Structures are given as structure tokens and as C-alpha cells.
MMTF fields as JSON, N, C-alpha, C and O atoms, coordinates in Angstrom:
{
  "mmtfVersion": "1.0.0",
  "mmtfProducer": "UNKNOWN",
  "numBonds": 419,
  "numAtoms": 420,
  "numGroups": 105,
  "numChains": 1,
  "numModels": 1,
  "chainsPerModel": [1],
  "groupsPerChain": [105],
  "chainIdList": ["A"],
  "bondAtomList": [4, 2, 8, 6, 12, 10, 16, 14, 20, 18, 24, 22, 28, 26, 32, 30, 36, 34, 40, 38, 44, 42, 48, 46, 52, 50, 56, 54, 60, 58, 64, 62, 68, 66, 72, 70, 76, 74, 80, 78, 84, 82, 88, 86, 92, 90, 96, 94, 100, 98, 104, 102, 108, 106, 112, 110, 116, 114, 120, 118, 124, 122, 128, 126, 132, 130, 136, 134, 140, 138, 144, 142, 148, 146, 152, 150, 156, 154, 160, 158, 164, 162, 168, 166, 172, 170, 176, 174, 180, 178, 184, 182, 188, 186, 192, 190, 196, 194, 200, 198, 204, 202, 208, 206, 212, 210, 216, 214, 220, 218, 224, 222, 228, 226, 232, 230, 236, 234, 240, 238, 244, 242, 248, 246, 252, 250, 256, 254, 260, 258, 264, 262, 268, 266, 272, 270, 276, 274, 280, 278, 284, 282, 288, 286, 292, 290, 296, 294, 300, 298, 304, 302, 308, 306, 312, 310, 316, 314, 320, 318, 324, 322, 328, 326, 332, 330, 336, 334, 340, 338, 344, 342, 348, 346, 352, 350, 356, 354, 360, 358, 364, 362, 368, 366, 372, 370, 376, 374, 380, 378, 384, 382, 388, 386, 392, 390, 396, 394, 400, 398, 404, 402, 408, 406, 412, 410, 416, 414],
  "bondOrderList": [1, 1, 1, 1, 1, 1, 1, 1, 1, 1, 1, 1, 1, 1, 1, 1, 1, 1, 1, 1, 1, 1, 1, 1, 1, 1, 1, 1, 1, 1, 1, 1, 1, 1, 1, 1, 1, 1, 1, 1, 1, 1, 1, 1, 1, 1, 1, 1, 1, 1, 1, 1, 1, 1, 1, 1, 1, 1, 1, 1, 1, 1, 1, 1, 1, 1, 1, 1, 1, 1, 1, 1, 1, 1, 1, 1, 1, 1, 1, 1, 1, 1, 1, 1, 1, 1, 1, 1, 1, 1, 1, 1, 1, 1, 1, 1, 1, 1, 1, 1, 1, 1, 1, 1],
  "groupList": [{"groupName": "MET", "atomNameList": ["N", "CA", "C", "O"], "elementList": ["N", "C", "C", "O"], "formalChargeList": [0, 0, 0, 0], "bondAtomList": [1, 0, 2, 1, 3, 2], "bondOrderList": [1, 1, 2], "singleLetterCode": "M", "chemCompType": "L-PEPTIDE LINKING"}, {"groupName": "PRO", "atomNameList": ["N", "CA", "C", "O"], "elementList": ["N", "C", "C", "O"], "formalChargeList": [0, 0, 0, 0], "bondAtomList": [1, 0, 2, 1, 3, 2], "bondOrderList": [1, 1, 2], "singleLetterCode": "P", "chemCompType": "L-PEPTIDE LINKING"}, {"groupName": "THR", "atomNameList": ["N", "CA", "C", "O"], "elementList": ["N", "C", "C", "O"], "formalChargeList": [0, 0, 0, 0], "bondAtomList": [1, 0, 2, 1, 3, 2], "bondOrderList": [1, 1, 2], "singleLetterCode": "T", "chemCompType": "L-PEPTIDE LINKING"}, {"groupName": "LYS", "atomNameList": ["N", "CA", "C", "O"], "elementList": ["N", "C", "C", "O"], "formalChargeList": [0, 0, 0, 0], "bondAtomList": [1, 0, 2, 1, 3, 2], "bondOrderList": [1, 1, 2], "singleLetterCode": "K", "chemCompType": "L-PEPTIDE LINKING"}, {"groupName": "GLY", "atomNameList": ["N", "CA", "C", "O"], "elementList": ["N", "C", "C", "O"], "formalChargeList": [0, 0, 0, 0], "bondAtomList": [1, 0, 2, 1, 3, 2], "bondOrderList": [1, 1, 2], "singleLetterCode": "G", "chemCompType": "PEPTIDE LINKING"}, {"groupName": "SER", "atomNameList": ["N", "CA", "C", "O"], "elementList": ["N", "C", "C", "O"], "formalChargeList": [0, 0, 0, 0], "bondAtomList": [1, 0, 2, 1, 3, 2], "bondOrderList": [1, 1, 2], "singleLetterCode": "S", "chemCompType": "L-PEPTIDE LINKING"}, {"groupName": "LEU", "atomNameList": ["N", "CA", "C", "O"], "elementList": ["N", "C", "C", "O"], "formalChargeList": [0, 0, 0, 0], "bondAtomList": [1, 0, 2, 1, 3, 2], "bondOrderList": [1, 1, 2], "singleLetterCode": "L", "chemCompType": "L-PEPTIDE LINKING"}, {"groupName": "GLU", "atomNameList": ["N", "CA", "C", "O"], "elementList": ["N", "C", "C", "O"], "formalChargeList": [0, 0, 0, 0], "bondAtomList": [1, 0, 2, 1, 3, 2], "bondOrderList": [1, 1, 2], "singleLetterCode": "E", "chemCompType": "L-PEPTIDE LINKING"}, {"groupName": "ILE", "atomNameList": ["N", "CA", "C", "O"], "elementList": ["N", "C", "C", "O"], "formalChargeList": [0, 0, 0, 0], "bondAtomList": [1, 0, 2, 1, 3, 2], "bondOrderList": [1, 1, 2], "singleLetterCode": "I", "chemCompType": "L-PEPTIDE LINKING"}, {"groupName": "ARG", "atomNameList": ["N", "CA", "C", "O"], "elementList": ["N", "C", "C", "O"], "formalChargeList": [0, 0, 0, 0], "bondAtomList": [1, 0, 2, 1, 3, 2], "bondOrderList": [1, 1, 2], "singleLetterCode": "R", "chemCompType": "L-PEPTIDE LINKING"}, {"groupName": "ASP", "atomNameList": ["N", "CA", "C", "O"], "elementList": ["N", "C", "C", "O"], "formalChargeList": [0, 0, 0, 0], "bondAtomList": [1, 0, 2, 1, 3, 2], "bondOrderList": [1, 1, 2], "singleLetterCode": "D", "chemCompType": "L-PEPTIDE LINKING"}, {"groupName": "TYR", "atomNameList": ["N", "CA", "C", "O"], "elementList": ["N", "C", "C", "O"], "formalChargeList": [0, 0, 0, 0], "bondAtomList": [1, 0, 2, 1, 3, 2], "bondOrderList": [1, 1, 2], "singleLetterCode": "Y", "chemCompType": "L-PEPTIDE LINKING"}, {"groupName": "HIS", "atomNameList": ["N", "CA", "C", "O"], "elementList": ["N", "C", "C", "O"], "formalChargeList": [0, 0, 0, 0], "bondAtomList": [1, 0, 2, 1, 3, 2], "bondOrderList": [1, 1, 2], "singleLetterCode": "H", "chemCompType": "L-PEPTIDE LINKING"}, {"groupName": "VAL", "atomNameList": ["N", "CA", "C", "O"], "elementList": ["N", "C", "C", "O"], "formalChargeList": [0, 0, 0, 0], "bondAtomList": [1, 0, 2, 1, 3, 2], "bondOrderList": [1, 1, 2], "singleLetterCode": "V", "chemCompType": "L-PEPTIDE LINKING"}, {"groupName": "ASN", "atomNameList": ["N", "CA", "C", "O"], "elementList": ["N", "C", "C", "O"], "formalChargeList": [0, 0, 0, 0], "bondAtomList": [1, 0, 2, 1, 3, 2], "bondOrderList": [1, 1, 2], "singleLetterCode": "N", "chemCompType": "L-PEPTIDE LINKING"}, {"groupName": "PHE", "atomNameList": ["N", "CA", "C", "O"], "elementList": ["N", "C", "C", "O"], "formalChargeList": [0, 0, 0, 0], "bondAtomList": [1, 0, 2, 1, 3, 2], "bondOrderList": [1, 1, 2], "singleLetterCode": "F", "chemCompType": "L-PEPTIDE LINKING"}, {"groupName": "GLN", "atomNameList": ["N", "CA", "C", "O"], "elementList": ["N", "C", "C", "O"], "formalChargeList": [0, 0, 0, 0], "bondAtomList": [1, 0, 2, 1, 3, 2], "bondOrderList": [1, 1, 2], "singleLetterCode": "Q", "chemCompType": "L-PEPTIDE LINKING"}, {"groupName": "CYS", "atomNameList": ["N", "CA", "C", "O"], "elementList": ["N", "C", "C", "O"], "formalChargeList": [0, 0, 0, 0], "bondAtomList": [1, 0, 2, 1, 3, 2], "bondOrderList": [1, 1, 2], "singleLetterCode": "C", "chemCompType": "L-PEPTIDE LINKING"}, {"groupName": "ALA", "atomNameList": ["N", "CA", "C", "O"], "elementList": ["N", "C", "C", "O"], "formalChargeList": [0, 0, 0, 0], "bondAtomList": [1, 0, 2, 1, 3, 2], "bondOrderList": [1, 1, 2], "singleLetterCode": "A", "chemCompType": "L-PEPTIDE LINKING"}],
  "groupTypeList": [0, 1, 2, 1, 3, 2, 3, 4, 4, 5, 5, 6, 3, 7, 8, 2, 9, 8, 5, 6, 10, 7, 1, 3, 0, 11, 12, 13, 6, 6, 12, 14, 10, 10, 8, 2, 2, 0, 7, 15, 13, 13, 0, 8, 6, 2, 16, 13, 15, 17, 3, 5, 7, 1, 18, 18, 16, 7, 8, 0, 6, 3, 13, 12, 9, 14, 4, 5, 18, 8, 13, 4, 2, 11, 5, 11, 10, 13, 18, 6, 5, 9, 16, 5, 3, 18, 5, 18, 6, 18, 9, 3, 7, 4, 11, 1, 6, 14, 8, 2, 8, 7, 16, 18, 16],
  "groupIdList": [1, 2, 3, 4, 5, 6, 7, 8, 9, 10, 11, 12, 13, 14, 15, 16, 17, 18, 19, 20, 21, 22, 23, 24, 25, 26, 27, 28, 29, 30, 31, 32, 33, 34, 35, 36, 37, 38, 39, 40, 41, 42, 43, 44, 45, 46, 47, 48, 49, 50, 51, 52, 53, 54, 55, 56, 57, 58, 59, 60, 61, 62, 63, 64, 65, 66, 67, 68, 69, 70, 71, 72, 73, 74, 75, 76, 77, 78, 79, 80, 81, 82, 83, 84, 85, 86, 87, 88, 89, 90, 91, 92, 93, 94, 95, 96, 97, 98, 99, 100, 101, 102, 103, 104, 105],
  "secStructList": [7, 7, 7, 7, 5, 7, 6, 6, 1, 7, 5, 7, 7, 7, 7, 7, 7, 7, 7, 7, 7, 7, 7, 7, 7, 3, 3, 3, 3, 3, 7, 7, 7, 1, 1, 1, 7, 2, 2, 2, 2, 2, 2, 2, 2, 2, 2, 1, 1, 7, 7, 7, 2, 2, 2, 2, 2, 2, 2, 2, 2, 2, 2, 2, 2, 2, 1, 7, 7, 3, 3, 3, 3, 3, 7, 2, 2, 2, 2, 2, 2, 2, 2, 2, 2, 2, 2, 2, 2, 2, 2, 2, 6, 6, 7, 7, 7, 7, 3, 3, 3, 3, 3, 7, 7],
  "xCoordList": [-123.581, -122.881, -123.578, -124.015, -123.746, -124.963, -124.315, -123.176, -125.054, -124.736, -124.365, -125.002, -123.298, -122.965, -123.985, -124.643, -124.271, -125.268, -124.519, -123.625, -125.112, -124.35, -125.24, -126.081, -125.118, -125.621, -126.954, -127.814, -127.253, -128.933, -129.638, -130.828, -128.999, -129.591, -129.799, -130.327, -129.209, -129.432, -128.143, -127.353, -128.201, -127.526, -126.306, -126.58, -125.189, -124.101, -123.596, -123.439, -123.5, -123.246, -122.433, -122.614, -121.177, -120.047, -120.083, -119.999, -120.199, -120.159, -118.816, -118.236, -118.528, -116.994, -117.308, -117.74, -116.896, -116.986, -115.618, -114.559, -115.78, -114.688, -114.346, -114.968, -113.624, -114.057, -112.408, -111.23, -113.261, -112.298, -112.001, -112.841, -110.943, -110.363, -110.601, -110.524, -110.855, -111.095, -109.44, -108.48, -109.447, -107.712, -107.19, -107.928, -106.091, -105.588, -105.193, -104.198, -105.542, -105.327, -104.421, -104.121, -103.986, -102.456, -103.134, -104.269, -102.577, -102.633, -101.235, -100.217, -101.592, -100.685, -100.152, -101.06, -99.171, -98.995, -97.934, -97.098, -98.141, -97.329, -96.994, -97.545, -95.545, -94.59, -94.308, -94.346, -93.994, -94.04, -92.368, -91.465, -92.213, -90.464, -90.718, -91.777, -89.278, -89.449, -89.23, -89.072, -89.225, -89.118, -90.246, -90.764, -91.099, -92.22, -93.171, -93.419, -93.681, -94.756, -96.111, -96.467, -96.947, -98.163, -98.833, -99.572, -98.898, -99.673, -99.345, -100.22, -98.112, -97.945, -98.511, -98.899, -98.494, -98.916, -100.643, -101.161, -101.284, -102.717, -103.177, -104.258, -102.339, -102.08, -102.164, -103.131, -100.933, -101.073, -101.837, -101.864, -102.628, -103.772, -105.434, -106.506, -105.115, -106.238, -106.096, -107.09, -105.154, -105.097, -104.681, -105.069, -103.891, -103.409, -104.181, -104.272, -104.851, -105.449, -106.839, -107.698, -107.217, -108.9, -109.674, -110.898, -108.924, -109.407, -110.004, -109.532, -110.827, -111.796, -110.791, -109.982, -110.858, -109.904, -109.669, -108.541, -111.156, -111.264, -110.649, -110.02, -110.869, -110.303, -108.874, -108.257, -108.216, -106.856, -106.368, -105.151, -106.876, -106.427, -106.265, -105.153, -107.432, -107.129, -105.907, -105.142, -105.811, -104.983, -103.506, -102.659, -103.496, -102.319, -101.781, -100.657, -102.649, -102.446, -102.182, -101.605, -102.663, -102.498, -100.624, -99.693, -100.617, -99.221, -98.222, -97.049, -98.885, -97.959, -97.622, -96.498, -99.029, -98.626, -98.466, -98.367, -98.464, -98.46, -97.329, -96.939, -96.505, -95.285, -95.618, -94.741, -97.047, -97.376, -99.048, -99.809, -99.477, -100.986, -101.404, -100.724, -102.415, -102.936, -103.635, -104.663, -103.329, -103.901, -104.845, -105.383, -105.205, -106.225, -105.372, -104.159, -106.795, -106.439, -106.98, -108.024, -106.143, -106.368, -105.686, -104.732, -105.962, -105.458, -104.024, -103.607, -103.458, -101.751, -101.407, -100.547, -102.024, -101.626, -102.251, -101.862, -103.125, -103.513, -102.753, -102.366, -102.736, -101.751, -100.359, -99.724, -99.927, -98.266, -98.93, -98.402, -99.703, -99.299, -99.492, -98.769, -100.313, -100.492, -99.331, -98.93, -98.847, -97.491, -96.513, -96.075, -96.2, -95.226, -95.596, -94.619, -96.735, -97.451, -97.075, -96.486, -97.632, -97.121, -95.643, -95.186, -95.03, -93.27, -92.486, -91.652, -93.042, -92.415, -93.047, -92.177, -93.923, -94.643, -93.539, -92.806, -93.572, -92.476, -91.131, -90.402, -90.783, -89.021, -89.129, -88.185, -89.938, -89.88, -90.083, -89.632, -90.638, -90.728, -89.653, -89.73, -88.708, -87.378, -87.96, -87.317, -89.207, -89.587, -88.944, -88.888, -88.515, -87.732, -89.557, -89.44, -90.749, -91.682, -91.483, -91.136, -91.555, -91.807, -93.294, -94.219, -93.415, -94.885, -94.507, -93.544, -95.1, -94.758, -96.181, -97.277, -95.943, -96.982, -96.942, -95.873, -98.139, -98.067, -99.662, -100.8, -99.306, -100.561, -101.413, -101.085, -102.82, -103.671, -104.308, -104.876, -104.115, -104.674, -105.826, -105.995],
  "yCoordList": [27.008, 26.314, 25.287, 24.383, 25.373, 24.057, 22.736, 22.619, 21.852, 20.566, 20.216, 20.711, 19.334, 18.823, 18.086, 17.372, 18.143, 17.118, 16.491, 17.024, 14.705, 14.129, 14.465, 15.352, 13.785, 13.926, 13.409, 13.871, 12.626, 12.303, 13.255, 13.342, 14.134, 15.389, 14.961, 15.566, 13.822, 12.909, 14.108, 14.796, 14.108, 14.772, 14.06, 12.927, 14.262, 13.492, 13.766, 14.802, 12.831, 12.819, 12.048, 10.884, 12.495, 11.741, 11.54, 12.587, 10.359, 10.196, 9.627, 8.596, 10.401, 10.251, 9.797, 10.464, 8.086, 7.704, 7.701, 7.177, 8.252, 8.555, 7.612, 7.883, 6.755, 5.672, 6.394, 6.677, 6.389, 6.982, 6.26, 6.446, 5.47, 4.729, 5.417, 6.644, 4.735, 5.26, 5.564, 4.942, 6.56, 6.838, 5.499, 4.556, 5.53, 4.703, 4.753, 5.475, 4.263, 4.847, 4.281, 3.089, 5.248, 5.308, 5.064, 5.504, 4.531, 4.286, 5.345, 5.558, 5.741, 6.514, 5.843, 5.734, 5.476, 4.622, 5.582, 6.377, 5.353, 5.749, 4.898, 3.997, 5.452, 4.48, 4.697, 5.849, 3.605, 4.013, 4.367, 3.865, 5.182, 5.683, 5.65, 5.574, 5.739, 6.165, 7.268, 7.509, 8.12, 10.033, 10.451, 10.704, 10.689, 11.147, 10.722, 9.567, 11.797, 11.918, 11.382, 11.549, 10.75, 10.438, 11.577, 11.397, 12.708, 13.723, 14.44, 15.122, 14.376, 15.069, 13.948, 14.414, 12.972, 11.943, 12.056, 11.87, 12.345, 12.869, 13.867, 13.837, 15.132, 16.565, 16.389, 16.807, 15.617, 15.589, 14.586, 14.573, 13.531, 13.024, 13.861, 13.715, 14.624, 15.589, 16.848, 17.239, 17.331, 18.368, 18.337, 19.189, 17.303, 17.08, 16.115, 16.153, 15.055, 13.744, 14.084, 13.241, 15.134, 15.316, 14.247, 14.134, 13.519, 12.564, 13.085, 14.089, 12.571, 13.215, 12.683, 11.787, 13.171, 13.039, 11.726, 11.253, 10.843, 9.548, 8.637, 7.591, 9.073, 8.312, 8.415, 7.356, 9.458, 9.682, 9.15, 8.975, 8.85, 8.255, 6.839, 6.328, 6.189, 4.612, 4.435, 3.472, 5.443, 5.263, 5.115, 4.232, 6.296, 6.318, 4.919, 4.424, 4.553, 3.308, 2.101, 1.131, 2.111, 0.811, 1.146, 0.342, 2.497, 2.435, 2.378, 2.082, 2.775, 2.382, 0.744, 0.253, -0.048, -1.205, -2.387, -3.585, -1.652, -2.732, -2.11, -2.884, -0.953, -0.374, 0.13, 0.46, 0.231, 0.972, 0.965, 0.185, 1.946, 1.896, 2.831, 3.727, 2.345, 3.183, 4.138, 3.756, 5.71, 6.355, 6.996, 8.031, 6.583, 6.974, 6.81, 6.793, 6.662, 6.112, 7.466, 8.119, 7.503, 8.763, 8.838, 8.074, 9.568, 9.194, 9.832, 10.138, 9.877, 9.733, 11.396, 11.77, 12.238, 13.798, 14.124, 15.123, 13.416, 13.99, 13.27, 13.798, 11.866, 11.288, 11.892, 11.987, 12.272, 12.799, 14.25, 14.484, 14.998, 16.343, 16.044, 16.675, 15.215, 14.99, 14.558, 15.025, 13.593, 12.981, 14.276, 14.417, 15.219, 16.227, 16.968, 17.488, 17.432, 18.24, 17.858, 18.546, 16.499, 15.794, 15.775, 16.322, 15.417, 15.593, 16.644, 16.649, 17.718, 18.821, 19.231, 19.371, 19.338, 19.68, 18.698, 19.273, 17.491, 16.768, 17.146, 17.107, 17.578, 18.063, 19.734, 20.485, 19.925, 21.514, 21.309, 22.156, 20.4, 20.142, 19.145, 18.8, 18.765, 18.152, 16.369, 15.759, 15.77, 14.705, 13.832, 14.383, 12.421, 11.766, 10.852, 9.759, 11.235, 10.634, 9.94, 10.804, 9.031, 8.442, 8.277, 7.76, 8.643, 8.534, 7.583, 7.84, 6.951, 6.371, 6.343, 6.594, 6.02, 5.828, 4.616, 4.327, 3.686, 2.734, 2.351, 2.571, 1.777, 1.567, 0.761, -0.351, 1.35, 0.383, -0.966, -0.82, -2.093, -3.178, -3.553, -4.449],
  "zCoordList": [99.731, 98.518, 98.043, 98.756, 96.632, 95.863, 96.169, 96.619, 95.916, 95.997, 94.536, 93.606, 94.327, 93.068, 92.543, 93.299, 91.183, 90.413, 89.44, 88.783, 89.314, 88.484, 87.277, 87.422, 86.011, 84.77, 84.938, 84.188, 85.695, 86.061, 86.441, 86.14, 87.178, 88.113, 89.847, 90.78, 89.759, 91.343, 92.244, 91.598, 93.584, 94.264, 94.556, 94.95, 94.521, 94.859, 96.613, 97.26, 96.835, 98.625, 98.779, 98.422, 99.411, 99.974, 101.306, 101.948, 102.066, 103.365, 103.91, 103.573, 104.681, 105.46, 106.856, 107.796, 106.776, 108.191, 109.212, 108.866, 110.292, 110.951, 112.193, 113.221, 112.239, 113.487, 114.625, 114.41, 115.668, 116.618, 117.963, 118.844, 118.258, 119.196, 120.707, 120.774, 121.78, 122.822, 123.108, 122.654, 123.881, 124.52, 125.183, 125.469, 125.351, 126.168, 127.322, 127.398, 128.417, 129.775, 130.788, 130.852, 131.607, 132.214, 133.945, 134.129, 134.869, 136.289, 136.618, 135.959, 137.607, 138.375, 139.759, 140.583, 140.102, 141.202, 142.286, 141.858, 143.493, 144.786, 145.524, 146.156, 145.321, 145.972, 147.38, 147.811, 148.243, 149.628, 149.871, 149.202, 150.797, 151.19, 152.826, 153.449, 153.313, 154.681, 155.261, 156.458, 154.117, 154.532, 154.522, 155.61, 153.129, 153.172, 154.142, 154.488, 154.546, 155.708, 155.364, 154.198, 156.202, 156.003, 155.732, 154.763, 156.182, 155.93, 154.758, 154.224, 154.242, 153.065, 151.744, 150.673, 151.918, 151.192, 150.941, 149.84, 151.993, 152.076, 151.571, 150.983, 151.716, 151.135, 149.775, 149.139, 149.1, 147.581, 147.2, 145.969, 147.767, 147.108, 147.447, 146.861, 148.464, 148.17, 147.198, 146.587, 147.09, 146.508, 144.914, 144.115, 144.599, 143.182, 142.367, 141.14, 143.33, 142.584, 143.111, 142.853, 143.786, 144.063, 144.759, 144.687, 145.394, 146.556, 147.806, 148.338, 148.208, 149.416, 150.717, 150.475, 151.872, 153.016, 153.297, 153.433, 153.431, 153.702, 152.251, 152.418, 151.16, 150.169, 150.341, 150.23, 150.586, 150.546, 151.901, 151.857, 153.027, 153.986, 153.534, 153.398, 153.295, 152.61, 151.707, 151.765, 150.888, 149.585, 150.371, 150.229, 151.256, 151.765, 152.607, 152.522, 153.239, 154.306, 153.449, 153.94, 151.906, 150.733, 150.577, 150.617, 150.411, 149.906, 150.87, 150.643, 152.364, 153.66, 153.7, 153.802, 153.582, 153.969, 152.899, 153.164, 151.343, 150.348, 149.75, 148.875, 149.79, 148.869, 147.603, 146.805, 147.309, 146.479, 146.174, 146.747, 145.196, 145.684, 143.88, 143.38, 143.422, 142.291, 142.834, 143.394, 142.86, 143.083, 141.95, 142.344, 140.499, 139.785, 138.496, 138.287, 137.488, 136.122, 135.09, 135.084, 134.528, 133.412, 132.234, 132.09, 131.394, 129.88, 130.438, 131.555, 129.016, 129.54, 129.63, 130.428, 128.89, 129.405, 130.717, 131.322, 131.174, 132.411, 133.835, 134.878, 133.379, 134.334, 134.363, 135.414, 133.262, 133.263, 133.961, 135.049, 133.661, 134.585, 135.968, 136.74, 136.469, 137.645, 138.419, 139.485, 137.724, 138.179, 138.529, 139.671, 137.454, 137.364, 138.129, 138.668, 138.607, 139.793, 141.364, 142.197, 141.477, 142.855, 142.921, 143.925, 142.327, 142.043, 142.607, 143.512, 141.709, 141.919, 143.606, 144.465, 143.861, 145.012, 146.123, 146.928, 146.024, 146.971, 147.003, 147.993, 145.68, 145.917, 146.252, 146.497, 146.216, 146.951, 148.368, 149.138, 148.775, 150.055, 150.758, 151.937, 149.915, 150.052, 150.598, 151.452, 149.949, 150.028, 148.509, 147.41, 148.772, 147.405, 147.021, 146.468, 147.261, 146.992, 145.568, 144.763, 145.144, 143.71, 142.999, 143.625, 141.964, 141.538, 139.939, 139.217, 139.788, 138.314, 137.521, 138.021, 136.314, 135.514, 134.767, 134.229, 134.612, 133.801, 132.856, 133.272, 131.61, 131.114, 131.714, 132.129, 131.833, 132.115, 131.192, 130.11, 131.77, 130.788, 130.502, 129.675]
}
């Protein structure tokens, strides 16, 4: 496509600057309950949240001791997807596992 010319013969250029903001990030939190087994929580952490076995054990113990723990920080779509997948697996197995999302500060 030929470049548009002005009357003086100079090339006419239009520069468009696009400013992209970083996406907001969200924490996925796991909450303790008296029914979901520790083994199931570790399985969720390794399979859904891609944690190593030692990291999953550590997070599971934090949840058990403190009542809840952040299992990861993701963009909203990823956080929602992982929350949904983990919750569906828990319901399928009959566990009341509570997983929430909150905006990171």
C-alpha cells in the first residue's frame, strides 16, 4: 500500500500508542473443614494447582493449622478455572471443600 503524501511531498505517518495495563491478579484460597481428607487436599494441590508434593503438603498443613491458605495467585480467568475444577472434583468425591477467590493487593 503506498504511503500517503502531503502537499509538500513528505510522508504522512500516524503513530498510535497503546497503553496496556497489567491484568489484575487474584488469590485462590483453600479453607479448612472437618470432612475433606488431607490426602484429597494434597491431590487437588498437585493435580489442579500444579504444586510439587512437598509444596502441597506444606500448603495443606497451613490450611489445617490456620484455617485457610493462599494456594496460588493468577489472572482472574485462570483463578476461576482452577477454583471450578477443584470444586467439581471435591463435590464428585463428596467433600465440602471451600475454595474462594479474592483480588490480590
